[in-house]
C-alpha angles and dihedrals in degrees: 000000000000128000111299131217104238089230087069095054126091118187107194130180120205110215138168145092120336116265094019090115107261095142093043089051092051091048090051091052092049090051094046090050093051094246091123130035095218135031108260116218122198093206090055093046092243099112115125090205098052094052102140114104092238091051092052091046097048096032092228135107114255098172135023111277114212130199139140141221138183120240124175092340092310126115112225117197111200120204108192106198130198119260099211115092090226087075098043091127090074090050092053091049093049092051089055089056097044133074094194140028142207111216102205116208127181116240089214098055108015120198116017138172092272090050091057093047091050092046091053091053092047093049092046088059095036085233116185103246142190119195115219117197098206135184092047089155095061127102113276092015110160120176094190095052093045091050092046090052087067095053094109093058119107117247089032111234114245126205119242093178137044118208124240106220129343140233110003089352096058105122110148149331145246119243103230092203099054098022088230121141128215135191126191134219127219091277094053094254113150125222127183118250137173117276107259110252092227090061096055098096094042090046094057093044093052092041091055090054090050095049091047091052091049093047092053091066092071131035092216091053090050090054093048092047092050091049099044105018091227143071129201120258089246093052092049093047092050092046091048093052093049091044092051092047090052092047093243098113129043111192120207124216133178131227148156108218093188093055094036090236114152096004097116092046089049091053089049090054092048091055094043103039109027117078128243121241116281101226142140111247092179095049129095117277121287123161131171120219102219100168139022131195133180112224114197091222106030098032125219116004120195119201114211141188111210109219099175138016123355129296109221134185115266090014119152107242138168131214096237092191094058096026095233134118121257132203115218120227122192114336126200149118120299118234104176107292093347126085115211105211119236136172093225146010114213130215113288094022131110122232143156135237126201129218103012105167108201104021126106136182111293095029124125123231113205144165112281092232092053112024101193114188115213121210112279121250111255115217128196120266115271116256105182136058128185134174112238121203141158120249089232138010093254091065097047095096093050093047093049091049090051092049092050089051091051093051091048091055099040116050091193089067125083130182124209141163118241104222096204102046094026088227126145107236123204115198124192148116100297 
């Protein structure tokens, strides 16, 4: 992959409550974009994003899965984050690497505790956000109820689509902006259809709410809307994009990841409405390490977001945080467990580096001649402490090595020795 213009990059974190379908949605987007040859399914153990043995066993995300796809000449980096609060460190790291987010909500349950926690993090960062009401094909799915469950959020999310059908009959949606309807086949391919007559009243009601929300982003648009009662599609689209970027509007879309319904229209919205990274391609190198894993075969892998300059193979870099030189191993683009080798990672993009020796999550890699230090990642305060010990003395070395690996991968964990009881204490989020 050649050097990219940052304007054609979208770094997007998927956040929300556990089991609301974030990983399935990411897998569907990768498949629709041609990044994978088959549709990975977490419940079947075929997901490329949930590749750790414990993730496959428990059918949950434990760490952030990262992969990319190309859509309409744009590169979209997906960061699929865990839904359980125990793994919030990975969510925080992913949000530092992303410029936009998908808040995934289940159509069967609506707002949940994990939804609220994710929303709080997004609002704290004023993160441009799209809400995706997923699992529309499931029993008891109800788009209206799921949307209404978010009514207390500020800014209040506003629908830009209306679903066609529900539960097993969910087959498409109406674009409220253009009043065009789409249905999808079993391969996720969209085809235009007539707007169902029974949706006409709902369509106009929801479209009015959308146009009002767009108009409120600009005083001149408010005046024109009050005078004429209408805005052009182009005016609404432009206002939506600027409102999303400013954190003033949160559009809501619908989808069924399992049936590939609404995936292509979601990707269209991500390219159109979510902002590109604001970076300095001509500057000297600066890259933030936002995640670290320890692979049993490759060794330590550091995931980075390049914020200035270009990271190249065999480049002399320094860990500006620790003020010590680093030697780069293989660099490339993460795709789940795999690392696609590359000779460079350009500004705004996300990549991975193997075998860094003295670099941890939150550190800055920079050019030796200009060691810029990026702001550190701030993690939540630890809430849980447990004593860790081996069942017998022969296993102490193995247990200690496993604990050190855990702490290396999860920056919310710390390990310390209690001097009085001589216990090893592990502190974290749960």
